Kinemage of the C-alpha trace (Angstrom):
@kinemage 1
@onewidth
@group {chain A} dominant
@subgroup {mainchain}
@vectorlist {calphas} color= white
{ca met a 1} P 38.223 66.119 -23.790
{ca leu a 2} L 41.903 66.947 -22.839
{ca glu a 3} L 43.908 69.402 -24.717
{ca val a 4} L 47.329 68.960 -26.265
{ca arg a 5} L 48.981 71.166 -23.671
{ca gln a 6} L 47.637 68.976 -20.736
{ca leu a 7} L 48.930 65.884 -22.475
{ca leu a 8} L 52.439 67.682 -22.871
{ca ala a 9} L 52.482 68.702 -19.208
{ca asp a 10} L 52.151 65.223 -18.239
{ca lys a 11} L 54.515 63.536 -20.953
{ca gly a 12} L 56.946 66.302 -21.221
{ca his a 13} L 58.306 68.604 -23.822
{ca arg a 14} L 61.286 66.620 -24.888
{ca ile a 15} L 61.990 66.594 -28.594
{ca phe a 16} L 64.363 64.100 -30.557
{ca ala a 17} L 65.430 65.696 -33.892
{ca ile a 18} L 68.100 65.297 -36.562
{ca gly a 19} L 69.474 67.503 -39.500
{ca pro a 20} L 68.241 66.968 -43.017
{ca asp a 21} L 71.727 66.460 -44.140
{ca glu a 22} L 72.589 63.782 -41.623
{ca pro a 23} L 72.650 60.124 -42.890
{ca val a 24} L 69.597 57.949 -42.541
{ca leu a 25} L 71.680 55.457 -40.519
{ca ala a 26} L 72.184 58.163 -37.888
{ca ala a 27} L 68.457 58.652 -37.710
{ca val a 28} L 67.620 55.018 -37.288
{ca arg a 29} L 70.424 54.729 -34.593
{ca leu a 30} L 68.946 57.597 -32.765
{ca met a 31} L 65.307 56.176 -32.929
{ca ala a 32} L 66.592 52.875 -31.683
{ca asp a 33} L 68.678 54.421 -28.754
{ca his a 34} L 65.549 56.378 -27.577
{ca tyr a 35} L 63.037 53.708 -28.350
{ca ile a 36} L 61.011 56.109 -30.610
{ca gly a 37} L 59.455 55.721 -34.080
{ca ala a 38} L 59.927 59.027 -35.468
{ca leu a 39} L 62.341 61.989 -35.585
{ca leu a 40} L 61.762 65.738 -36.233
{ca val a 41} L 63.867 66.855 -39.058
{ca met a 42} L 65.064 70.372 -37.982
{ca arg a 43} L 67.311 73.063 -39.685
{ca gly a 44} L 68.160 75.094 -36.480
{ca asp a 45} L 64.765 75.850 -34.908
{ca glu a 46} L 62.799 75.262 -38.297
{ca leu a 47} L 60.725 72.155 -38.597
{ca val a 48} L 61.477 71.064 -42.153
{ca gly a 49} L 60.145 67.322 -42.141
{ca ile a 50} L 59.723 64.291 -40.000
{ca val a 51} L 61.267 60.833 -40.534
{ca ser a 52} L 59.799 57.620 -39.424
{ca glu a 53} L 60.551 54.023 -39.281
{ca arg a 54} L 57.835 53.669 -41.969
{ca asp a 55} L 59.932 56.065 -44.134
{ca tyr a 56} L 62.947 54.037 -43.661
{ca ala a 57} L 61.246 50.736 -44.443
{ca arg a 58} L 59.429 52.177 -47.574
{ca lys a 59} L 62.218 54.497 -48.981
{ca ile a 60} L 65.495 52.677 -47.972
{ca ile a 61} L 64.871 48.862 -47.377
{ca leu a 62} L 62.257 48.385 -50.160
{ca gln a 63} L 64.189 50.499 -52.707
{ca asn a 64} L 67.528 48.732 -51.760
{ca arg a 65} L 69.154 51.972 -50.860
{ca ala a 66} L 72.162 52.462 -48.536
{ca ser a 67} L 71.347 54.218 -45.238
{ca ala a 68} L 74.684 55.180 -44.574
{ca asp a 69} L 74.848 57.186 -47.906
{ca thr a 70} L 71.410 58.597 -48.058
{ca pro a 71} L 70.646 61.915 -46.437
{ca val a 72} L 67.548 62.088 -44.198
{ca arg a 73} L 66.067 64.891 -46.475
{ca glu a 74} L 65.522 62.332 -49.220
{ca ile a 75} L 63.186 60.152 -47.354
{ca met a 76} L 61.651 62.515 -44.750
{ca ser a 77} L 58.045 63.493 -45.062
{ca ser a 78} L 57.325 67.103 -45.711
{ca pro a 79} L 55.434 69.248 -45.177
{ca val a 80} L 54.786 68.093 -41.685
{ca val a 81} L 51.206 67.753 -40.308
{ca thr a 82} L 51.230 69.725 -36.999
{ca val a 83} L 48.829 70.506 -34.015
{ca gln a 84} L 48.665 73.481 -31.548
{ca pro a 85} L 48.608 73.319 -27.613
{ca gly a 86} L 44.912 74.113 -27.661
{ca asp a 87} L 43.796 71.381 -29.911
{ca ser a 88} L 41.889 68.647 -28.360
{ca thr a 89} L 42.938 64.854 -28.164
{ca asp a 90} L 39.768 64.290 -30.311
{ca thr a 91} L 41.049 66.637 -33.052
{ca cys a 92} L 44.573 64.845 -32.878
{ca met a 93} L 42.859 61.383 -33.194
{ca arg a 94} L 40.923 62.670 -36.176
{ca ile a 95} L 44.130 64.028 -37.779
{ca cys a 96} L 46.105 60.916 -37.313
{ca thr a 97} L 43.352 58.816 -38.824
{ca glu a 98} L 42.549 61.069 -41.683
{ca arg a 99} L 46.227 61.869 -42.709
{ca arg a 100} L 47.476 58.382 -41.837
{ca val a 101} L 50.224 59.747 -39.606
{ca arg a 102} L 51.519 58.427 -36.148
{ca his a 103} L 53.524 61.403 -34.876
{ca leu a 104} L 52.163 64.942 -34.463
{ca pro a 105} L 54.654 67.853 -33.613
{ca val a 106} L 53.028 70.523 -31.469
{ca val a 107} L 53.847 74.009 -32.671
{ca glu a 108} L 53.117 77.270 -30.824
{ca gly a 109} L 54.065 80.631 -32.308
{ca gly a 110} L 56.072 78.990 -35.049
{ca lys a 111} L 58.177 77.026 -32.538
{ca val a 112} L 58.123 73.177 -31.996
{ca val a 113} L 57.092 72.641 -28.275
{ca gly a 114} L 56.592 68.837 -28.164
{ca val a 115} L 55.471 65.822 -30.063
{ca leu a 116} L 52.598 63.490 -29.474
{ca ser a 117} L 52.501 59.878 -30.800
{ca ile a 118} L 49.309 58.048 -31.678
{ca gly a 119} L 50.196 56.004 -28.428
{ca asp a 120} L 50.179 59.078 -26.407
{ca leu a 121} L 46.654 59.880 -27.663
{ca val a 122} L 45.330 56.276 -27.201
{ca lys a 123} L 46.592 56.268 -23.716
{ca ser a 124} L 44.935 59.494 -22.928
{ca val a 125} L 41.528 58.294 -24.577
{ca ile a 126} L 41.658 55.124 -22.507
{ca asn a 127} L 42.423 57.185 -19.162
{ca glu a 128} L 39.492 59.478 -20.063
{ca gln a 129} L 37.133 56.556 -20.628
{ca ser a 130} L 38.211 54.854 -17.456
{ca gln a 131} L 37.463 57.946 -15.497
{ca gln a 132} L 34.121 58.277 -16.974
{ca ile a 133} L 33.152 54.650 -16.414
{ca glu a 134} L 34.241 54.932 -12.846
{ca his a 135} L 32.142 58.200 -12.333
{ca leu a 136} L 29.150 56.506 -14.015
{ca gln a 137} L 29.434 53.325 -11.704
{ca arg a 138} L 29.533 55.533 -8.603
{ca tyr a 139} L 26.609 57.566 -9.891
{ca ile a 140} L 24.581 54.219 -10.584
{ca ala a 141} L 25.700 52.778 -7.108
{ca gly a 142} L 24.273 56.052 -5.638
């Protein structure tokens, strides 16, 4: 089972974030511009929340609120469920399933060092299973 640090080494450590006082509309634009489903909400280097398309749909659209007038802090999810670089992909998958989250910020020494999505985790599991199948086929073929 791979560790989070290995996934980040392949994926990269790029983080997309927004401030808690920024309007939700700016968050939605940033997510759309980068083809991502969530943004970290940061106050300087401090992780204070996470805002996702799901938050937008449930807390802006369904409540008929104005995204240009609503600050991100009013719809963000907090506290944020995080993982560490030494955690396994299996642990991350379990957390996503149990906590019903799709994005996991990676924190090391109190600092955010990356973000994994459920898609990153699924891709990793598929790759790992493919390698195991290939290995077993070679073993059986002898």
